[in-house]
Each structure stands twice: as structure tokens, then as C-alpha cells.
PAMARTI-547414 format. One line per 4 residues: number of its first residue (from 1); their letters; for each residue z, y, x of N, C-alpha, C. Coordinates in steps of 0.02 Angstrom, whole numbers, padded with zeros to 5 digits. Layout:
residues N
NUM> A> Z,Y,X,Z,Y,X,Z,Y,X  ...
This chain:
residues 299
1> MLSE> 00466,00777,05646,00530,00809,05633,00544,00809,05559  00601,00781,05540,00618,00779,05470,00646,00846,05447  00631,00863,05385,00658,00924,05356,00732,00915,05342  00767,00969,05331,00838,00966,05316,00851,00926,05252
5> STRR> 00808,00934,05203,00818,00898,05140,00810,00822,05149  00762,00802,05191,00752,00730,05203,00807,00702,05248  00833,00741,05294,00886,00717,05338,00949,00697,05300  00956,00723,05239,01013,00702,05197,01012,00627,05185
9> FTGA> 00952,00598,05186,00944,00527,05169,00934,00484,05231  00966,00505,05285,00967,00466,05347,01039,00447,05362  01048,00404,05413,01116,00387,05433,01139,00321,05404  01204,00314,05394,01236,00251,05374,01248,00250,05299
13> FTTL> 01219,00200,05266,01228,00188,05195,01264,00121,05186  01297,00114,05129,01320,00048,05107,01286,00032,05041  01255,-00028,05037,01229,-00052,04974,01286,-00088,04939  01315,-00055,04890,01379,-00076,04862,01376,-00143,04825
17> LTPF> 01427,-00184,04836,01435,-00243,04794,01460,-00221,04725  01455,-00264,04676,01479,-00249,04608,01540,-00293,04593  01598,-00263,04583,01658,-00303,04567,01656,-00327,04494  01678,-00388,04484,01684,-00416,04417,01755,-00440,04405
21> TSDG> 01775,-00439,04342,01840,-00466,04323,01837,-00542,04322  01894,-00574,04309,01896,-00647,04308,01854,-00677,04252  01840,-00637,04200,01797,-00662,04147,01725,-00636,04152  01708,-00610,04211,01639,-00593,04225,01615,-00525,04202
25> ELDE> 01661,-00482,04180,01642,-00415,04158,01645,-00366,04216  01609,-00311,04209,01611,-00258,04259,01683,-00234,04267  01708,-00233,04328,01776,-00212,04342,01774,-00139,04364  01781,-00094,04315,01772,-00023,04329,01826,00005,04375
29> PTLR> 01891,-00011,04365,01941,00016,04412,01930,-00006,04484  01909,-00068,04493,01898,-00092,04562,01836,-00060,04592  01785,-00047,04551,01726,-00011,04576,01746,00059,04601  01788,00092,04563,01811,00159,04585,01850,00153,04650
33> RLVD> 01891,00101,04655,01929,00090,04717,01882,00076,04776  01828,00040,04763,01779,00025,04815,01745,00088,04839  01727,00132,04793,01696,00196,04812,01744,00235,04857  01807,00240,04838,01855,00277,04879,01864,00244,04947
37> FQID> 01865,00177,04949,01872,00141,05012,01815,00158,05059  01754,00159,05034,01697,00176,05077,01702,00247,05103  01715,00294,05059,01718,00364,05080,01776,00376,05128  01833,00347,05113,01892,00356,05157,01880,00326,05226
41> NGVT> 01834,00278,05230,01819,00246,05294,01753,00270,05324  01730,00328,05302,01677,00362,05338,01606,00354,05314  01593,00311,05264,01525,00304,05239,01518,00348,05177  01473,00396,05181,01465,00445,05127,01394,00443,05098
45> RLAP> 01363,00384,05103,01298,00372,05071,01302,00303,05038  01301,00303,04972,01315,00243,04934,01254,00224,04891  01237,00159,04894,01178,00134,04857,01199,00077,04812  01221,00091,04751,01238,00038,04704,01176,00007,04672
49> NGVT> 01187,-00049,04637,01136,-00082,04596,01081,-00117,04635  01091,-00127,04699,01041,-00163,04738,01051,-00238,04734  01016,-00274,04777,01024,-00347,04780,01097,-00365,04793  01129,-00330,04839,01200,-00343,04853,01244,-00329,04793
53> GEAA> 01222,-00284,04750,01258,-00269,04688,01241,-00316,04631  01203,-00369,04647,01183,-00420,04597,01141,-00389,04541  01092,-00348,04561,01051,-00312,04513,01020,-00357,04461  00997,-00416,04481,00964,-00461,04435,01011,-00487,04381
57> ALTD> 01076,-00485,04394,01125,-00510,04346,01155,-00454,04304  01134,-00392,04315,01160,-00335,04278,01114,-00317,04220  01144,-00296,04165,01104,-00268,04111,01085,-00196,04129  01035,-00170,04094,01016,-00100,04106,01075,-00054,04091
61> REKV> 01112,-00069,04038,01170,-00028,04021,01221,-00029,04077  01232,-00087,04107,01280,-00092,04163,01256,-00052,04223  01191,-00054,04238,01165,-00016,04294,01178,00059,04284  01168,00082,04223,01181,00152,04208,01256,00167,04214
65> RITE> 01298,00123,04187,01370,00134,04191,01395,00133,04263  01370,00087,04303,01389,00085,04374,01371,00150,04408  01311,00175,04395,01289,00238,04425,01335,00295,04403  01353,00296,04339,01399,00347,04314,01465,00345,04352
69> IVVE> 01492,00285,04360,01557,00278,04393,01554,00300,04466  01502,00279,04501,01496,00296,04572,01487,00372,04581  01448,00403,04537,01439,00476,04540,01505,00511,04524  01539,00488,04471,01603,00519,04452,01655,00513,04507
73> QSAG> 01662,00452,04533,01714,00440,04583,01699,00473,04649  01635,00478,04666,01617,00512,04728,01633,00586,04724  01622,00615,04666,01640,00685,04653,01615,00732,04707  01553,00720,04727,01522,00763,04778,01539,00746,04849
77> RALV> 01581,00695,04859,01601,00676,04927,01550,00630,04961  01503,00603,04923,01454,00557,04950,01388,00566,04913  01333,00551,04948,01268,00546,04915,01266,00479,04877  01239,00481,04818,01234,00420,04777,01160,00408,04763
81> VPDM> 01136,00349,04786,01065,00331,04781,01060,00262,04750  01063,00256,04683,01060,00191,04651,00990,00161,04653  00987,00095,04658,00923,00060,04654,00909,00046,04581  00857,00076,04554,00840,00070,04483,00773,00034,04474
85> GTES> 00750,-00001,04524,00687,-00037,04518,00692,-00097,04472  00638,-00112,04438,00633,-00171,04395,00562,-00200,04403  00548,-00252,04365,00481,-00281,04366,00432,-00241,04322  00458,-00191,04286,00418,-00154,04237,00418,-00080,04253
89> LART> 00360,-00049,04253,00356,00023,04265,00395,00061,04212  00388,00041,04149,00422,00077,04095,00498,00074,04103  00525,00014,04119,00597,00007,04129,00621,00046,04190  00582,00043,04243,00601,00080,04303,00604,00155,04289
93> LELA> 00554,00180,04253,00553,00251,04236,00614,00270,04194  00630,00228,04146,00687,00242,04103,00752,00243,04142  00762,00193,04185,00823,00190,04224,00827,00245,04276  00771,00260,04308,00770,00314,04358,00787,00381,04327
97> KEAE> 00761,00394,04267,00776,00456,04233,00850,00459,04212  00878,00401,04193,00949,00399,04178,00990,00416,04240  00971,00389,04297,01007,00404,04359,01003,00479,04375  00945,00508,04365,00937,00579,04375,00982,00619,04327
101> RIGA> 00984,00599,04264,01025,00633,04214,01099,00631,04233  01120,00574,04258,01190,00563,04275,01211,00606,04335  01164,00620,04379,01180,00660,04438,01172,00625,04504  01135,00570,04505,01120,00537,04569,01081,00585,04614
105> DAVL> 01091,00578,04679,01058,00623,04726,00986,00603,04739  00970,00541,04729,00903,00514,04737,00902,00446,04702  00844,00416,04699,00836,00350,04668,00800,00304,04716  00826,00244,04724,00791,00190,04758,00754,00148,04705
109> AFTP> 00698,00119,04724,00664,00074,04677,00630,00019,04718  00652,-00044,04706,00618,-00098,04741,00552,-00113,04708  00510,-00148,04744,00443,-00162,04720,00444,-00203,04656  00397,-00193,04611,00392,-00237,04553,00375,-00308,04575
113> YLDP> 00392,-00355,04533,00385,-00426,04552,00361,-00465,04491  00359,-00530,04496,00335,-00577,04445,00259,-00574,04437  00233,-00515,04418,00160,-00505,04418,00142,-00471,04484  00120,-00510,04534,00109,-00481,04601,00060,-00421,04598
117> PTER> 00084,-00363,04620,00041,-00303,04616,-00010,-00301,04671  -00064,-00265,04657,-00113,-00249,04710,-00085,-00190,04750  -00115,-00178,04808,-00093,-00121,04848,-00105,-00055,04810  -00162,-00049,04777,-00174,00012,04739,-00124,00018,04682
121> GLVA> -00105,-00040,04653,-00055,-00039,04600,00012,-00016,04625  00032,-00038,04686,00095,-00015,04715,00095,00060,04727  00040,00084,04754,00035,00156,04767,00040,00195,04702  00005,00171,04650,00007,00204,04585,00078,00201,04556
125> YYGI> 00109,00143,04561,00176,00133,04533,00226,00183,04562  00229,00186,04628,00277,00232,04658,00258,00305,04647  00194,00319,04645,00173,00387,04632,00194,00410,04562  00186,00366,04513,00205,00384,04444,00280,00395,04439
129> VADA> 00320,00351,04470,00393,00360,04467,00413,00424,04502  00385,00437,04560,00403,00498,04597,00383,00561,04559  00326,00559,04526,00303,00617,04487,00349,00631,04428  00382,00579,04402,00423,00586,04342,00493,00613,04358
133> LSVP> 00512,00615,04421,00579,00634,04440,00583,00702,04473  00639,00735,04463,00652,00797,04501,00696,00783,04562  00729,00724,04563,00765,00703,04623,00720,00660,04666  00733,00654,04731,00688,00616,04774,00689,00541,04759
137> LLMH> 00635,00508,04778,00628,00436,04771,00623,00404,04840  00657,00347,04849,00649,00306,04908,00624,00238,04885  00575,00212,04921,00550,00145,04906,00596,00092,04937  00594,00033,04908,00633,-00023,04935,00587,-00083,04941
141> NLPG> 00574,-00102,05003,00530,-00159,05017,00574,-00218,05038  00573,-00271,04998,00614,-00330,05014,00575,-00393,04996  00524,-00409,05036,00480,-00465,05019,00515,-00532,05016  00571,-00540,05050,00608,-00603,05047,00634,-00618,04978
145> RTTV> 00643,-00568,04937,00668,-00576,04869,00611,-00570,04817  00568,-00520,04826,00517,-00507,04775,00451,-00542,04789  00441,-00565,04851,00377,-00592,04877,00323,-00539,04881  00341,-00476,04871,00293,-00421,04874,00308,-00381,04937
149> DIAP> 00258,-00369,04978,00267,-00333,05041,00219,-00274,05042  00246,-00213,05044,00203,-00154,05044,00169,-00149,05111  00103,-00143,05112,00066,-00137,05174,00085,-00073,05210  00088,-00074,05277,00104,-00013,05314,00059,00046,05295
153> ESVS> -00004,00032,05282,-00051,00086,05263,-00032,00117,05196  -00007,00076,05150,00015,00102,05085,00080,00143,05094  00125,00119,05137,00185,00158,05152,00165,00226,05179  00117,00227,05225,00095,00290,05254,00065,00337,05202
157> ELAR> 00026,00309,05157,-00003,00351,05103,00052,00380,05059  00100,00339,05039,00153,00362,04996,00201,00410,05031  00206,00405,05097,00249,00449,05136,00226,00521,05130  00164,00532,05110,00138,00601,05103,00152,00630,05034
161> HPNI> 00179,00589,04989,00196,00615,04923,00255,00662,04930  00253,00721,04900,00306,00771,04911,00374,00749,04885  00378,00700,04840,00443,00680,04813,00463,00610,04834  00428,00580,04882,00449,00515,04910,00474,00528,04981
165> VGIK> 00538,00518,04992,00569,00541,05054,00584,00485,05103  00574,00422,05082,00589,00369,05130,00580,00299,05101  00596,00251,05144,00591,00181,05125,00651,00143,05153  00679,00100,05112,00728,00050,05135,00687,-00012,05152
169> EGNQ> 00680,-00027,05215,00634,-00078,05238,00671,-00144,05251  00657,-00193,05208,00689,-00258,05214,00647,-00311,05246  00586,-00294,05266,00544,-00341,05303,00571,-00345,05374  00584,-00406,05398,00615,-00414,05464,00565,-00421,05521
173> DLVR> 00501,-00411,05507,00448,-00416,05558,00447,-00351,05598  00470,-00354,05661,00475,-00294,05701,00408,-00267,05723  00358,-00310,05728,00290,-00286,05744,00265,-00243,05686  00276,-00267,05625,00256,-00229,05567,00295,-00164,05562
177> LRRV> 00360,-00167,05577,00402,-00107,05575,00377,-00054,05623  00359,-00075,05684,00332,-00027,05732,00270,00006,05705  00228,-00033,05670,00167,-00005,05640,00184,00047,05587  00232,00032,05544,00253,00080,05493,00277,00145,05525
181> LHLV> 00321,00138,05575,00348,00198,05608,00292,00239,05641  00243,00205,05669,00187,00240,05700,00147,00279,05647  00134,00247,05590,00092,00278,05539,00126,00337,05505  00192,00337,05502,00227,00392,05467,00258,00442,05516
185> RDAD> 00239,00438,05579,00272,00478,05630,00267,00553,05618  00214,00575,05584,00205,00647,05572,00225,00667,05501  00251,00620,05462,00270,00634,05393,00344,00652,05389  00361,00688,05337,00431,00704,05323,00460,00647,05283
189> FAVL> 00477,00592,05318,00488,00528,05285,00536,00487,05327  00589,00461,05295,00641,00423,05330,00629,00349,05322  00633,00312,05378,00628,00239,05377,00698,00212,05390  00725,00176,05341,00792,00149,05345,00790,00074,05348
193> SGND> 00829,00044,05392,00834,-00029,05393,00870,-00052,05330  00843,-00104,05299,00875,-00132,05240,00906,-00199,05254  00915,-00215,05317,00940,-00281,05336,00985,-00275,05397  01044,-00306,05394,01090,-00300,05450,01062,-00330,05515
197> FTAL> 01021,-00382,05509,00994,-00414,05569,00946,-00368,05607  00911,-00324,05572,00862,-00281,05604,00884,-00209,05610  00947,-00196,05596,00971,-00127,05597,00963,-00094,05665  00989,-00125,05716,00985,-00094,05782,00913,-00090,05807
201> PTLL> 00873,-00143,05802,00803,-00136,05823,00766,-00080,05786  00780,-00072,05721,00749,-00018,05683,00767,00049,05712  00831,00059,05726,00853,00123,05754,00825,00135,05823  00821,00083,05864,00794,00090,05932,00720,00107,05932
205> LGGH> 00685,00082,05881,00613,00096,05876,00597,00163,05844  00648,00199,05823,00636,00265,05795,00654,00272,05722  00686,00221,05693,00707,00226,05623,00762,00278,05615  00779,00292,05553,00822,00349,05538,00889,00331,05507
209> GHVS> 00901,00266,05497,00965,00247,05468,00966,00175,05447  01020,00156,05414,01030,00086,05395,01067,00082,05329  01039,00044,05283,01072,00029,05219,01102,-00041,05226  01167,-00045,05234,01199,-00105,05259,01234,-00145,05204
213> VAAN> 01228,-00211,05209,01267,-00258,05169,01337,-00265,05198  01341,-00279,05263,01405,-00291,05296,01451,-00230,05292  01423,-00171,05284,01464,-00110,05282,01512,-00109,05224  01502,-00150,05173,01552,-00156,05121,01619,-00173,05152
217> VMPR> 01619,-00220,05198,01680,-00244,05231,01699,-00200,05290  01649,-00175,05326,01661,-00139,05389,01625,-00071,05389  01644,-00026,05344,01608,00038,05340,01613,00081,05402  01673,00087,05429,01682,00132,05486,01643,00105,05547
221> QSRS> 01644,00040,05557,01609,00011,05613,01533,00018,05604  01509,00008,05544,01437,00015,05532,01414,00086,05545  01453,00134,05522,01435,00204,05535,01435,00218,05610  01481,00190,05647,01484,00202,05720,01421,00176,05754
225> IVEA> 01397,00118,05733,01336,00090,05763,01277,00137,05750  01269,00158,05688,01213,00201,05670,01217,00268,05706  01276,00298,05707,01282,00364,05738,01270,00360,05813  01294,00307,05846,01282,00300,05918,01207,00293,05932
229> ALAG> 01173,00252,05893,01101,00243,05904,01062,00307,05892  01078,00342,05838,01042,00404,05823,01056,00459,05874  01114,00455,05907,01130,00503,05960,01100,00484,06027  01066,00427,06030,01036,00404,06092,01082,00365,06137
233> DFLT> 01142,00349,06113,01190,00310,06152,01178,00236,06136  01123,00211,06162,01101,00144,06143,01145,00088,06171  01177,00100,06227,01221,00048,06254,01283,00038,06210  01311,00094,06187,01368,00088,06142,01347,00055,06077
237> ARDL> 01290,00076,06050,01264,00047,05988,01253,-00028,05997  01224,-00047,06053,01211,-00118,06066,01276,-00158,06069  01324,-00132,06106,01387,-00169,06114,01423,-00178,06048  01423,-00125,06007,01454,-00130,05942,01417,-00179,05896
241> YLKF> 01352,-00174,05898,01310,-00217,05856,01321,-00291,05874  01323,-00306,05938,01333,-00375,05960,01403,-00400,05943  01451,-00355,05942,01519,-00374,05924,01522,-00403,05854  01480,-00376,05809,01483,-00397,05739,01425,-00442,05719
245> AEFY> 01385,-00463,05767,01325,-00502,05751,01341,-00567,05715  01396,-00600,05734,01414,-00663,05700,01436,-00650,05628  01465,-00592,05616,01483,-00577,05547,01421,-00565,05505  01370,-00532,05534,01307,-00524,05497,01280,-00593,05477
249> RAVY> 01286,-00642,05522,01262,-00709,05506,01305,-00740,05451  01370,-00730,05456,01415,-00760,05407,01404,-00733,05336  01384,-00671,05331,01372,-00641,05266,01317,-00679,05229  01274,-00714,05266,01220,-00752,05236,01232,-00827,05239
253> FATN> 01295,-00848,05239,01311,-00919,05232,01281,-00946,05167  01275,-00903,05117,01245,-00920,05053,01209,-00858,05028  01175,-00864,04972,01138,-00807,04945,01182,-00745,04940  01159,-00691,04969,01194,-00628,04964,01202,-00607,04890
257> PIAL> 01263,-00589,04868,01324,-00572,04905,01380,-00624,04900  01365,-00688,04898,01416,-00739,04888,01469,-00735,04944  01447,-00741,05007,01495,-00739,05062,01524,-00670,05072  01485,-00619,05059,01510,-00550,05066,01569,-00538,05020
261> KKAF> 01564,-00559,04958,01619,-00548,04911,01683,-00584,04934  01675,-00644,04958,01734,-00680,04984,01763,-00644,05045  01720,-00622,05090,01743,-00586,05149,01780,-00522,05130  01752,-00486,05082,01785,-00424,05062,01853,-00438,05032
265> SIAH> 01857,-00488,04989,01920,-00505,04957,01972,-00529,05008  01950,-00562,05061,01996,-00584,05114,02021,-00524,05154  01976,-00478,05170,01993,-00423,05215,02027,-00364,05180  02010,-00353,05117,02032,-00290,05085,02066,-00302,05018
269> FEVG> 02028,-00307,04964,02058,-00319,04898,02009,-00359,04856  02034,-00388,04803,01995,-00435,04763,01938,-00400,04726  01877,-00428,04731,01819,-00400,04696,01787,-00450,04649  01817,-00509,04643,01791,-00558,04596,01735,-00600,04624
273> DPRI> 01716,-00649,04585,01661,-00694,04604,01594,-00665,04583  01540,-00689,04612,01474,-00669,04588,01460,-00699,04519  01411,-00672,04486,01391,-00696,04421,01343,-00755,04426  01347,-00800,04378,01297,-00853,04372,01229,-00820,04366
277> PLTP> 01176,-00843,04400,01170,-00909,04431,01199,-00915,04501  01228,-00862,04529,01264,-00869,04592,01333,-00899,04579  01360,-00930,04629,01426,-00962,04623,01468,-00943,04683  01534,-00953,04679,01577,-00935,04735,01561,-00974,04799
281> LPAD> 01580,-00946,04855,01571,-00979,04919,01609,-01045,04919  01577,-01101,04939,01612,-01165,04941,01675,-01162,04985  01726,-01195,04964,01790,-01192,04998,01786,-01214,05071  01740,-01261,05085,01736,-01286,05154,01704,-01236,05202
285> RIPE> 01675,-01181,05176,01647,-01130,05220,01697,-01073,05233  01750,-01070,05194,01796,-01013,05200,01832,-01012,05268  01856,-01068,05295,01889,-01065,05361,01842,-01038,05415  01779,-01058,05414,01732,-01032,05465,01722,-00957,05456
289> LESI> 01716,-00935,05393,01709,-00864,05380,01769,-00825,05406  01829,-00850,05392,01889,-00816,05415,01893,-00815,05491  01873,-00870,05523,01875,-00873,05596,01828,-00821,05626  01769,-00815,05598,01721,-00765,05623,01748,-00695,05614
293> MKDC> 01777,-00682,05556,01805,-00616,05543,01862,-00600,05591  01903,-00649,05609,01955,-00637,05657,01926,-00623,05726  01876,-00661,05746,01844,-00649,05811,01812,-00580,05814  01788,-00555,05757,01756,-00489,05755,01807,-00434,05742
297> ELL> 01870,-00452,05740,01924,-00404,05728,01917,-00369,05660  01896,-00408,05610,01891,-00382,05542,01949,-00404,05499  01995,-00440,05528,02057,-00459,05493,02117,-00436,05534
């Protein structure tokens, strides 16, 4: 049974994209508009600065500014949980403390990378970050990007830390996911899907929420899927999930968030192109993307 404080970090999240101007600068007015769009359409848990937000292409100053804008624009209407993870413990600590100072409700931190950590190193890393914060910490496991995969046993150990409240799980191995859920079953610890493809299976296996890429474009629908599954209405959740399954595939026509940004600009308002080394979605893929969005009733 999750405590009331941990239940705040369950449910439907959007991992926010980062809008850029035509000359590649942070588009602050459009970011504010994006925050309002999400909240107005029912998603009140926002996670900026993640992979979908092009974290690797952002400066530390931009990550801090993005967090400031999302906190300011949310104005208490949404939980704000920025991803402040880096390859360096010192940088992660600095950014996490900045997020806390700004008023973020919690901090996400993806695993360090480049220098592959040991399991004991990962446990120490997250323990040090959690000890340094007065706001809760959530881990972010995304081995497809970092090549680092936190062992289920390490997740279980860290789940007992009083200031680590959950994990955004991006590993798509459902056997491994079941193991994680089993090991943390008695902990006050939320397991959130970090991948649209495994969102419904995660919820059916006992997970507590979903941090969604596609929700940028379809926030209300994403929330409906999560809420139905958490309420035990698995047939409704399944039918909704399958309705949008092709869109989940389309979002990954190219490295995330290339197709997502194009889809959002088609469906809602312009958010700009991704930053180099990412490039815009090739023109010959746009008709297929639009067709899928029409079939999914997203246009």
C-alpha cells in the first residue's frame, strides 16, 4: 500500500517536449502554452528535461530555466518533476538542488552513463542524491539510451530509501519488470512505465502510472488509459490503448522526439524542429504520420 505522499507521484505524466524557435533558441512563450495545454487537457503531472525534452542538447542553464518556466506556469495546478540526471554526480547534485530551490515537487534522475557504473556505484549514486534533497527523488532507468540497466535487486534496495519514491522504468523487458514489481511489493515505492509501448502491460502487472511521450499530443486520452487501468477497468484500458497503438509506433519513426514534434505541430501548434544532432522528420514520412493520426482520431 502506497502512502498518501507517494501516491502523488502515480498516475498519468507527460514527459514534456522542449519547443525551440526557428533559430534554435528556447521558445519560452510556447513552452508556457504547452504547459497550459497539458493541464487544460487533464494531465497534471509534468516531467520536463527528459529524453523527449532533448536533455542532451540542453545546457544546464536551459534545464534550470525550463524548470522555472514549468513551475511558474503550472502555478500549483500540476506536479512538476524535472529530469536533472547527468553523467556526473556533481552536476546532477547541482541541478537537482536548483530544481528544489525553484519549487519542483520532486526530481527525476536518469542513470549516469559514459563511465559504466557498477551496481554498488548506482546504489551509492542515487543514495547520495536522495540524501542531498528535501524533495523526493525518482530514478529513471532507460538502458536503450544510457546502456546502463539498474538491476532489480538494486531497485529493491533503493526503494527502501526514505526519500526515493519511485522509478520511471524504460526497460521494455516485461519479465524483468515483473521481477521489479515483485521485489518492491512491500515498499512505499511507485513503479511508472517510461515507455508508451509497455504502458498498459506495466499497469496490468501492478505498476502505478505512466510517464508518456505520446501524451504531449494526446494528454486527455493518455490519462484515460492510465485511469481506467488503475481503476481495474482493464477492458476499457485495453481498447483505448490499442486505438492509439499505431501512433505510439509512429512517434518512433525516427529518434524521439523527431516525429513527436512534427505530430504535435500538425495536431496543435508549432513547437519547432529538434536541435542538431537531431534533424526534422523527412518529408516522405509526413504523409504516413498524418494518415496514422487521422486513423487514431488525433486530427
